[in-house]
N, C-alpha and C positions, 0 to 999 in steps of 0.2 A: 250191383253196387250203387247205392243211392247218391253217391258223390258225383258220379258220372265220369270220373277220370282218376288216374293215379296221382296221388298228392306228391308235391315236390319236397316235403319235409318229413314224411312218414306219419304225420299226425292226421287225425280225422278232420276232414274238410266239411264245410256246410253241405247239407243235402240239397239237391236240386229242387226247384219249385214244382216240377212236374210230378214229383213224388206225392206232394199234397193233393194234387188233382187225382192221381191214381188212388190214393187212400180214400178220397171222398166218393169215388165212383164204384170201386170194387170193395164190397163189404165182406171180406174174408179175413180169417185170422192171419196176422203178420207175425213171423218168427224172427226176432232180432238175432243176427249172427255177427261174430267178430273174428277177424284174423289178426294175430299179433306175432311179432318176431320176424316179419318179412323185411323190415328196414335193416340196412347193413348187409343184406343178402345180395346175391347176384341178380335177384329178381327186382330189386328196388331201383329207383332212378338216381340214387345217390352216386353210383359208380357207372362209368362209361367205358366202353372199349376193353382193353386188356385188364383194367382194374377189376372188371366183373369176374374174369377167370381166376384172379387171385382170391376172390371172396367165395368161390365155390366150396361148400362144405356139405358132405353127405349126411352128417348127423346133426344138422342145424335144428334147434328146437323152435317149432312153430306151433302156436296155440290157436286152436279153433274152438270158440265158445258159442254155446247156443242158449238163448234166453227163452222165457216163457211166451207162448203165443198170446197175442192181444188182439181184441176186436175194437173197432172204432178208435184207433190210435191216430194221433197227429204225427207229422214229421218231426216236430220238436220232441215229443215223448219218445219216439223211436230213436232219435239222435241220442237222447239221454240214456236210453237202455243200452245202446251200443257203447257209449262211454263207460257205463258201469261194467259191462262185460270186459272191456279192455283194462279195467282197473283204474281208470282216471277219476272216477267218482265213487265215494264210499256210500 
């Protein structure tokens, strides 16, 4: 997770600076991935304590999207790819 932590609002946060260093050093294909549908679930930080139990749903729809591998990508391009996978950018 290039954000480095769970976000407090369910939106994609800025990627950490160490990702840029890693992308510069390791020249391997990077595959952008996206998880959607976790916000409002018992796994999100939106609900605490007993509220999490009320949000448990066994048939919750979670979307896992996989993008095309890219070589020599920047963290900004990777961020835009993940936004696209989430449906935030057309």
